[in-house]
C-alpha positions, -999 to 999 in steps of 0.1 A, spaced: 39 -608 133 70 -629 131 49 -661 127 29 -644 99 61 -637 80 75 -672 87 42 -688 75 42 -669 42 79 -676 36 74 -714 42 44 -714 20 65 -698 -8 89 -727 -4 60 -751 -10 59 -765 26 25 -781 33 2 -763 57 2 -792 81 40 -792 83 40 -754 89 14 -758 117 34 -786 133 66 -766 132 51 -734 147 27 -752 171 -3 -735 157 -35 -748 141 -39 -753 104 -68 -728 104 -44 -701 117 -20 -710 88 -48 -706 63 -59 -672 77 -23 -659 76 -19 -669 40 -52 -653 30 -44 -619 47 -24 -592 29 -12 -575 61 2 -587 94 -24 -593 121 -30 -564 146 -52 -558 175 -82 -536 168 -104 -525 197 -141 -529 192 -156 -494 188 -178 -483 217 -200 -453 222 -186 -420 236 -201 -391 254 -199 -370 223 -220 -394 203 -252 -381 219 -244 -346 207 -230 -354 173 -262 -351 153 -269 -316 167 -233 -305 161 -235 -316 125 -267 -297 120 -251 -265 133 -220 -270 112 -241 -276 81 -257 -242 85 -226 -223 100 -194 -241 91 -172 -215 108 -191 -213 141 -166 -215 170 -165 -247 191 -173 -228 223 -205 -214 207 -215 -248 195 -209 -263 230 -232 -236 245 -259 -243 219 -260 -281 223 -256 -279 261 -222 -297 264 -210 -299 300 -180 -322 295 -143 -315 287 -139 -286 262 -107 -302 249 -125 -334 239 -153 -314 224 -130 -292 203 -112 -323 190 -145 -338 178 -157 -305 163 -124 -302 144 -129 -338 131 -164 -329 118 -159 -294 105 -140 -303 72 -170 -324 62 -193 -293 62 -169 -265 51 -167 -258 14 -133 -263 -1 -114 -238 -22 -86 -256 -41 -55 -237 -52 -41 -249 -85 -4 -248 -93 0 -223 -121 25 -223 -150 35 -190 -165 46 -183 -200 74 -159 -208 63 -123 -210 27 -132 -200 23 -115 -165 38 -96 -137 24 -96 -102 21 -63 -83 17 -56 -46 24 -31 -18 48 -41 9 49 -21 42 84 -25 58 80 -29 96 102 1 104 92 37 103 111 60 79 122 96 90 106 124 70 115 160 63 98 175 93 114 151 118 84 127 121 85 91 111 60 70 91 53 36 77 55 40 39 45 16 12 69 -1 -12 56 -9 -47 69 -44 -57 66 -59 -92 77 -95 -99 77 -110 -133 59 -144 -132 81 -163 -156 116 -152 -146 108 -142 -110 128 -109 -115 119 -84 -87 117 -46 -90 106 -23 -62 108 12 -48 93 31 -19 65 56 -28 50 85 -7 14 73 -5 -11 46 -17 -29 72 -38 -36 64 -75 -12 91 -86 17 77 -67 9 41 -76 9 48 -113 41 69 -111 58 41 -93 46 15 -118 58 36 -147 93 40 -132 97 3 -125 85 -6 -160 110 18 -174 137 0 -155 124 -33 -168 125 -19 -204 93 -38 -215 57 -42 -205 42 -75 -194 10 -85 -212 -9 -87 -180 -4 -67 -147 -20 -86 -118 -33 -67 -88 -55 -76 -58 -83 -52 -48 -60 -23 -40 -82 9 -35 -58 30 -56 -61 6 -86 -97 -6 -85 -121 -30 -69 -144 -54 -86 -156 -40 -119 -146 -5 -110 -113 11 -119 -98 42 -102 -96 74 -122 -66 74 -145 -60 36 -144 -78 27 -176 -60 55 -195 -27 42 -181 -33 6 -191 -45 17 -225 -13 37 -231 8 6 -222 -15 -16 -243 -15 -41 -215 -43 -58 -195 -51 -52 -158 -62 -82 -139 -79 -76 -105 -82 -107 -84 -112 -118 -64 -113 -110 -27 -96 -136 -4 -76 -151 -33 -39 -144 -24 -27 -177 -40 -32 -162 -75 -3 -138 -69 16 -159 -44 49 -152 -62 50 -115 -51 34 -123 -17 63 -147 -9 88 -121 -20 73 -97 6 79 -121 34 114 -127 20 122 -90 22 113 -89 59 135 -119 68 165 -112 44 166 -75 37 152 -57 68 173 -72 97 200 -50 109 192 -20 86 185 16 95 173 43 71 179 80 72 152 89 46 131 74 19 159 81 -6 183 61 16 158 32 17 155 32 -21 192 32 -25 198 3 -1 168 -17 -15 179 -13 -51 215 -24 -42 201 -55 -24 178 -64 -52 207 -65 -76 222 -93 -56 189 -110 -48 179 -114 -84 211 -135 -90 201 -162 -65 187 -195 -78 149 -198 -73 139 -232 -60 108 -236 -82 125 -226 -115 160 -240 -106 175 -209 -123 185 -173 -116 160 -146 -124 187 -127 -144 193 -158 -165 156 -161 -175 150 -123 -178 160 -119 -215 136 -146 -226 109 -130 -205 115 -95 -219 116 -108 -255 80 -120 -252 68 -87 -236 53 -56 -252 75 -26 -260 72 6 -240 48 31 -255 65 57 -278 47 85 -259 50 84 -220 17 84 -202 5 116 -185 9 108 -148 13 125 -115 -6 150 -94 -22 178 -113 -39 209 -101 -49 239 -122 -57 270 -100 -58 307 -101 -27 319 -82 -39 339 -51 -21 369 -35 -3 347 -11 14 330 -42 12 294 -28 -4 264 -44 -14 231 -26 -5 198 -42 0 163 -27 -8 176 8 16 205 10 18 242 0 45 253 -24 55 289 -32 52 302 -68 67 332 -85 44 361 -74 44 377 -109 17 351 -118 -7 363 -92 -43 364 -105 -35 341 -135 -42 304 -140 -12 282 -132 -7 244 -138 9 226 -108 22 191 -112 41 167 -90 58 134 -96 77 112 -70 107 136 -68 97 171 -80 69 197 -78 67 221 -107 43 249 -115 40 265 -150 24 296 -163 16 295 -200 42 268 -204 69 288 -185 83 273 -153 75 296 -124 82 271 -95 104 241 -90 107 224 -56 118 190 -44 87 170 -34 83 168 4 69 134 16 57 148 50 22 164 49 8 197 60 40 217 54 47 250 36 77 250 13 90 285 4 116 296 -21 134 327 -8 136 341 -44 98 342 -44 97 360 -11 122 386 -24 101 390 -56 70 395 -35 87 422 -14 97 441 -45 63 439 -61 47 450 -29 69 480 -27 62 489 -63 25 487 -56 25 513 -29 17 549 -40 45 574 -38 52 589 -4 33 561 16 52 545 44 50 508 51 64 484 76 97 471 65 97 438 46 128 416 44 136 388 20 133 364 50 96 370 51 70 396 59 63 409 94 34 392 110 3 407 127 -20 384 147 -58 388 144 -80 388 164 -63 406 193 -51 385 223 -74 380 252 -54 403 275 -64 434 255 -90 458 267 -125 444 266 -143 468 243 -161 463 209 -134 462 182 -140 464 145 -112 448 124 -96 473 101 -106 471 64 -77 456 43 -57 483 25 -37 480 -6 -13 450 -4 -32 434 25 -54 404 29 -85 397 50 -77 383 85 -76 346 91 -71 336 54 -46 308 62 -12 325 59 5 353 78 -4 387 63 13 421 63 -9 449 74 1 484 62 -14 516 73 -5 549 56 6 576 81 -7 604 59 -43 599 73 -48 596 111 -71 569 124 -106 584 132 -119 587 167 -143 560 179 -179 567 167 -168 590 139 -167 583 101 -134 582 83 -128 610 58 -123 584 31 -155 565 39 -186 572 17 -217 587 34 -242 562 47 -268 551 23 -247 560 -8 
C-alpha cells in the first residue's frame, strides 16, 4: 500500500514510469496497474462453495412463500444437519430479500394541525378506595407542532371515560387541534367503525378523528416516545396514595417537562405553544354532553348502578324515573331536574356507596308507611336490621315456605339486605292451616 501511494505521488511529479520502477525495484507493468487503479491493492480470497450452497435454493423458495418462517423450521423442512448458528446467519442474510418493506417517512407538522392521543399504563399499581390496587390508564395528548404534553389518569378505558378525559385536557389547552390522531383503541373505534358517542363528540368540536392502520405506530411516534419518557423520567422513585395523588404529581412534573428543549424542534414546547394554539380551532360554545348516563325507575331499595357501583338516592323518589350521570369526579342523580343524590365517584368496582341522610329518610318514610298501632323492628339511621334468607343449614330439616312480603318488605334474595316486619296483632297460623287473611282456595 505504501508503494501504491509512492507510485502515484511520483507520477504526479512527472517522474517517468521506468525511473519509478527502478527506484522501487518493481516492474513497469506494476507501475502501470497502480496508476490505473483508484484504490490501494488488497487481497481478495477467491470465493468457494459452502455447505449452505446446496440448500440455498430451497431456503429461498420457502422464504418467498413465508418470509417470517423461523430459521429452525426452515432447517427442519430442508433437512439441514449442520451448525444451526451458521444456518441462522445465512437465513438472516437472505430474509430481507424476500420480506416486503414498510418505509416510515419523516413527517412535518404544521401549527395547529394535529394532536396525537394515546393511553399509557404506568408500571405501578395505584391504591383504590376499597384497599385494592390496580393498573390504571393515563390519557396523554401531545400537540404535534409544539410537542406540548397534557395528561391525566382516568378510571377505565371505556368510551365514556376516554371522552371525558379528552374534553378536560382540551379545556386545559384552551383550543381544539384540527385533527385528533388515535390508533385502533377499542373505546374510540376500529377501522371504519366508531364507538357510540365518538362521532357526536368530534362533530361538537368540529374536528376530525384520524384512526391509524394496524401496526403503524410510527404515525404517532411523538406521543409513543413520550410514554417511554414518562417511565424513565417521571416514574422512578415515586409512590402514589391514590389516583388524585398521581394526577397532582403528574401535572406538576409536566409543568417542568414542557419547558425542556426538544431535540427535533430545538425549542421549548412552551415557546411554540402560542403559535400552535393560534392556528387551532376554538372550543365549542356549548360543551358536549359526555359521561355515564342511566335513566331508571328508582326501586324500593333506592340505589342506582352506574359506572360499576351502586349509589344511594333520596328515597322520596321511589317509583319515579331518575336520571343518573357520572363524570370523572362526581356521580349525580336528578329527579325532574332536582338533585336527589351527589356522591364522589368511586374508582373501585362492585361497591355500594350510601349517604346516611338517605338512610335516615328511608327510616322515616318506612315508619310513616306503617298502619297505626303496628309494631316493627327498630330501624336506626345507621342502617336497617338484616334477616338472612333462606335459613341456615343447621335449622330443622322440614319443608319451609318463605313468608310473603308484608308492607315495607322486599322479596328475599333481591340483592340488598331487607327488613322483614311482622305485625304482632295477628299470630302466625299453625302448620297446615290457612291464615285468616288469606283468601279461600279457588277464589
